[in-house]
Every structure is written in structure tokens, then in C-alpha cells.
N, C-alpha and C positions, 0 to 999 in steps of 0.2 A: 401478390399477384394484383395488378391494376384491376379495379373494379370489382373485386370480391367484397360481399358484404357479410358481415358476421350475423348469424341467425340470432344469437344473444351475446351480450356483453358481459359475459362471466366465464367461469371455469370451462363450463360444458361447450359453450360456443367457441372458446379458444381452442379447446381440445379437439373439437370436430374439424376446425380450420386447419390445424397443424397436421392431422391425419388424413385430411381430404386429398392429398396430392397436388393441391393448388399452391400449397406453402412450401417453397424449396429453397428459400434464401432468407434465413433469419439472422438479423443483426442484433447484437446484445451491447448495452451500455453498463458497464460495472464499475461503480465507485468504490471508495475506500472503506465504507462502512460494511461491504460484504465481508471482509476479512475480520471484523470483530468477533464473529461466532468461531473463528478459528484460534481464538485466544489472544489476538492482537487488538488490544483495547484502543478505543479512539481517545488519543490523549487529551482532546479538547474537553471531554466530559468531566464534570466536577468530581465523579467518584474515582477516577484514575489518579488525580493530583500530580499527573506527569508535568504540566506546564509549570505549576508552582515549584516542583522539585528541580526542574531545569534552571529555575532562577537562582537556586542555591550553588549551583556550579560557578566556577570562577570564569565566566564569560562576560563580555561588555554588554550582551543582551542575549537571551536565549536561543533566538533564531540564528544568531552567529555561526553556530554549529553547522548550519546549511547555507552559510553565505559564501559565495565563491571567492571574494577578495580576502575574507577572513582565512579561508582554507589556504590560499596561496602562502599567507603569511605564517599560518600555524595550524596545520593539519592534526595536531595531536588531539585535540578536543573530538574531532569527528571520528578518528580511528579508535579512540577509547570508547565512544558510544557505539561504533560499528561493532567492536568486539561483543557487545552484548545484544545487538539487534540483528546480527547477520542471519540471513535466511537458512533454514535448516532445522529450526525448532518448532516450526508451526505445520499443523496438518490442514491440507484442503478442507473446505466445507461441503455440505451437500450441494450448495449453489455451484461451486467449482466443479463438482462431478457432473452437474446438469449441463454445464457448458460443454464438457467433453462428450456427454451423451448425446446431444445435438450434433456434435461433430461425427460421431459414431453413426449417426443415422443419415449422414450426409445432408443435413439441413443448416449447418453453421455457415453462414456467410463470413461474419467477421465478429470478434469480441474486441470492443473497445474498452480498455481499463485504465483507471487512474491509479492502480496499485502498483507498488514498487516491490512487492513482496515475493514475486514470481510464482505465486500459488496456483495460477492457471497453467502454467507450465508443469508444475508438480503434479497437478490434477491429470496431466495427459493430453492437454489440449494442444494440438500442433502448433509450433511457432508460426507457421505461415496464417494461422487464424487468429493471431493476436496483435493488437496495436496498442502498445504501451505508451499512453499519452505523455506520461511524465518520466519515462525512462524506467530502469529497474536495476537491481543488484546482479542481474544476469551477466552483463558484460562490464568491462573497465577499460580505460585507456589513459594515456599520458596526457594532461591538460595543457602540455607544451607543444609536442609535436603530433598529438593525437594518434600514436601507435598503440595498438590493443596490447593488453597485459594478460599474461597467462592466467587462467582460471584457478587452477590448482594451486599456483603460488600465491595468489592474493588470498585465497581462502586460508591457506595455511598462515599466512602473515597476520590476517585479521584475528582468527581464532586464537593465536599465540601472542596477540599484542599486549596484554597485561604483563607478560613476561619478558619478551624480547624488546618491546616498544620499538619496532622497526617499522617506519612508514614506507609502503611501496614506492619505489621510484622507477622510472623508465630505464630499461636496459640498453638502449641504444647508446652506442659510443657518442660521447661529447654532448649528450642531452641531460639524462639525470632529472628531468621533469618529474613533478608529482603525479602519481597514478590515482585516480578518482573513478569510484563506480558510475556507470553511466545513468545516473539519477540526475533530475534537473534541480540544480541549485538555485537560490535567489541570485539574480544578475545574470543567469544564463536563459536562452531563449528555448522554447519548446522545439524539439527536433522537427524539422519540416517533414520528414516521412510520416510522422505521426498523424498528420491531418492533411496531406496533400492529395490522397485518394479516398478520403473518408466521405466527403459529400457524394461521390459517385456510388459508393457502396451502399449508403444509406437510401439514396433515390432509387436505387434498383433492388431494394429488399422488398420481400413479400410480408415481412413482420418484423417490427422492432420492439424488442423488450428491454425496459429500462428497470434495473434492479437497485433499490436502496440508495437513493440520491436526492439531493435538494434541488438539482437542475439549476444551479445558479453559478457555477464555476464555469466561466467560458475560457476557451472555445469549446470544451467538452459539452456543455449544456446545449449548444447550438445544433449539435446533431439531431436531437429530438424535435427541434423546431423546423428543420429543413426536410423532415420525413413528409413524403407527398400526403395529401389529405385523404386519398383513397387507399393508404395503406394502413392496416390495423396497427394500433401501437398498445402496448401493454405496460402498465406501471406496477410493480411490486414493491411496495414500500410501507413503512409505518404510517406515513402521513400522504395526504394528497398535495402534490407539488406540480409547480409549472402550469402549463395549460392543459393538463390531463383531464379528460371529462367534457372538454369543449367540442370535441370532434365525435361524429356519429360511430367512428371505427375504434374509440378508445375503449380499453377494458382496464379498470382500476381494481386491483387486488390488494387490499390493505392488511398488513400483518408482518410478521417476521419473515425475512427472506426465505430461510430454510425451510420453515414450516409451509409457506405458500408454495415453494418448489415441489416440495413432497406431495402436497395436495394435487397440484398439477400433473405430476407424474402418475399418481393413482388414477387420475381420470384418464390419462393416456395409456394406462395399462403398461408404464414403464417403471413402476416402482422396484420391481425386482432388479432390473437392470441398473437403475440408479444406485441402489444399495451395493450391489456388486462392485460398481466402480469406485464408490467410495471407500468400501473396505479395502480396495487395492492401494489406496493411499496410505493407509495404516503402515503396511509393511515397508514402504519407502521412507516413511517418517521415521520408522524405528531403526532402520539401517542408518539414516543420517544422524540420529541422535547417538548412535553408537559411535561413528566417526567423530562427533563433536566431543563426546565423552573422553575418547582417547587423545584428543589434541588440545582441548582447552583446560583452563586452570580449575582450581577447586570451586571458586565462586560462581564461574558459569555453570559448572556441573550442578551445584546447588540450585542454580536457577531453573535449570532443565527439570530436576527432580521434582521442584515446586510446581512447575507447570503440570507435571504428570499427576500429582496429588491433589491439585487445587479444585477439582471438581467437587470435592467433598466440602468445601467451603463456601460461604456466602460470596456471591459474585463480587459485589461492590467492595467488600471488606478485603477480600483477596487482592482485588486490583489495587487498591490503596496502598496495601502493605507491601505487595511486590514492587511497586513503583517507588516506594519511599527506599527499599533495600537497593533497588537499581541505582537511584540516585547517590546513596552512600558509597557504593562500589566505584561508580564513575568518579566521584569527587575525591575519593581515596587515591585512585589511580592517577588522576591529574595532579593532586597534591605531590605524590611521589615524583611525578615527572618534573614539577617545578623545583622539588629538592635536588634532584639529580642536576638540572640545569645551573641551580645555584652553586652546587659544589664544584662543578666543573669549570666554573668562572668563564663560560662561553660568551663572550661579547656579542656574538651573532645571535645567539638564543635570546639574550636580553633585549637585543634590538627588535627581534620579531615579536616578543611579548609586548614590548612598548607599542609597537605599531598596531598589535591586534587590539589592546585595550583601549586604543584612541578612537576606534571606529565608533560612530555614534548611532545610537538606536533610532534616531529620527531619520536618518539616512535610508535604513531598511525599510522603515514604515512608509516613507514617501513612495516606495517602488511597488507597494502592493495594491492590487485592485480589490475595492470592496466586495466581500463575499459573505452573505449571511449564512447562518448555521443550517445544518442539516435537519435537526429535529428538536423539538421542545425539551428533550432529555438533556440536551447540552446547552440549553439556553442559559444565559447569565447576564441579566440586564445591567449589572453593576460594573461590567467591563467597557471601556470606552470603545469607540469605533476602530481606531487604530490597532488596538489589541485584538479585537475581533477579527480584523482583517488577517493579521499575522497568524493568529491561531488556525484559521481555516486553510490558509496558504501552507502552514507547516504540515498539516495533516498529510499533504502530498508526499512529504519526504520523510515523515518519522514512524519508524516501526520500533517496537520495544520487545522485551523478553515475553515468552509465551507464559501467561499467568493463568489461563483457564482452559483446561484440556477437555473439550466436550466430545471426545470420541464415544463416550457412551450414550449420547443423545440421538 
């Protein structure tokens, strides 16, 4: 509400404003780090070792697995990885439940998310209240004719990919183009609908809440900058970022996202509602796990079981071990595919492999905008700037097996 002035720039002042009746349109910005407490590790952090393990795979460069031109020539690496990271193995966090809670109270104007993991949807946030800035696994279509592909069919094909090794293709007569999930690959533009109406939503918001972000990845970060000066802004993050703290109406709440969200809900008197909504996500996750267990192979079943018991182990050690196992499984599957291609003597496959491996890493690096890291925890001064840029851009696209189940927290 234009002109409202917070009594205090803390939890109490924020809580009083939300309950005042003057705050009716709350916009949220949700970056990728929100999903780490769901068991989806930030692959850039040294503890995960995922970037280094991707380098072990037989790719011209690690980011090629999410490069549109490489995908056109050789979709096998992406679908080999997609088999391991496909949504359904992860439980929404307390933060995701909070987004739904705002919607339940008719306070949510819009949730802008960088995540591709669909956890906002799984938490029960209405699709009409979500703008996925970088797309997601929720839908898929032919990259040639843009015809949508059936959800159930692609899920079955991805979960059985290690056995059948069948790449989804368009079913339209005389098309047969490759099918790809609607996530933004390198070489693709961010979908116009993602930001065409965003400025007006932000400018008409009564409150903007930014959760766990570096505020350096544009155009996503620009949303916080265009928020009117008289609109209260809230930063929930480990570190102080952007220009937060410069405005009179800024509230800075430093700490882990889920912990701060829980404290805020306690202040609002919403803690019981929050926990109830979060508990509902457990049953949906269990049901999805059962479906995955019945359709996937032994290796993925082991991955799911590991994710359920991982809370008993040290977080960083478990992440590192799980990532190593993931890379080994993917490497083995890709080696199997190469062996099959060699034995079949397919000149077409050999031509594709040759084309794929000729792609230059310099080409991919040249197309990426410089983007600093989100937090000191993932800092690595020994990595040159091109690699830093690739690592942050890759975070938009990469999801891995669930290796830390925090349902007991």
C-alpha cells in the first residue's frame, strides 16, 4: 500500500503490517537456493563436487548437456542425466509451504521463481500465481514444431531411459522432432511471458519479499530494483545483498530461509497452519516415490533410498558421496550408449557424435553474462571468470538426485 510506513524494520514491524489489512498484494522472488533444503544441492558449492564430476562425463564441456545446439545433435546425455534428476524425488520446504500459505490467506500477488524443480506447484501454490523465469520440467514440447508432448508419456520414458534408451520425439505425422522439457537451455531466450507483466505486478505490490538470492542475475534481479520506494521490501537471506538496507522501508532478516520463515509465521500466529501445509507435502512425496520405485531401475531406486536415509549422515560428506555415485551411474549409461552405437555401425550416430564433440567450450563461454556467486559458502577464487559465469548460469538448469531428506527438521 503506497505511503504505508513500517513502525519497526524487524519481524514485529513486518508481522504487524501483514496483519494490518493494508497489505493485500505480496510479491515474492524465489531463487534457486531455496530448494537446497529440499535435498537439491547447489551444484556450484565445493561440497557437492558436481561440477568436477560432470567434467568426468564424455562431453565436450560440462555445460553442453544444457546447450540447445548440442541437444539437437545428441540428446542422449541430457536424457541420461534427466533420468536421475527428474522431479518427484524432492519434498517442498517450509519456504514453499509459506508461499502457499500466503495464497491461502489471499495475500499472494505473484511468486517469481528461478527454480525449474516445480516445488512451488508441488507445495500447492496455484499455477496462476507462479511465474517460472527459466521454465521448468512441468511441460515439454517438440523443439521443431513446438507441439506439446504428453506429460505421462515423457515421465515414463525418462524414468525408464536407462533401460529403453528411447528419446522422446514428436508424434505429429512427418515431424519426428526431438522433445525437450520447457526449461531454458543455453542458446534459448527467456520466454517473454515470464517478464512481460512482471513490472506492473511489482509496482502494484504492497510488499516485496526476496528470499535467498544474490540479486545479481538479470533480468530477475531487476524486479527488486523497480519496486517503488514507498513499498516495503524484505530480504530473507544468509548475507546482505543488492541495495537492501538503503531504503527506509527495507527489512533485512539474515539467516537460513526456512528458519526465518518459521520465526515470521510464529510472529504472525501462523505456525500451526504452516506446519500443516508442509506436512501435506509429505504424503504427495511418498506417493510420487512409490510411482518412481515401480517404474525406474535399481540404480535410481537406490538413489531414492539413499535420499531417505541421508539425514543420518553429515551433510557435506553425503552430498559429495552421492554426487560421485550419480556421476558414475551417468558415465556408465553413456558408455553403454556409445558401445551400442559402435556395435550397430550406425554412420548417422557416428556423425552426430563427431559433430557434438567438435563444439568449442569457448563458444558457450562467450554467450554467458558475468554473474557473481550467491554466497561466500560457494566462493572459489581459484576459478577464472568464464568458469564462474558458467557455473552460476548452469544453476538455473541443473537439478540432481535428492541426497538430503530434511523432513524431520
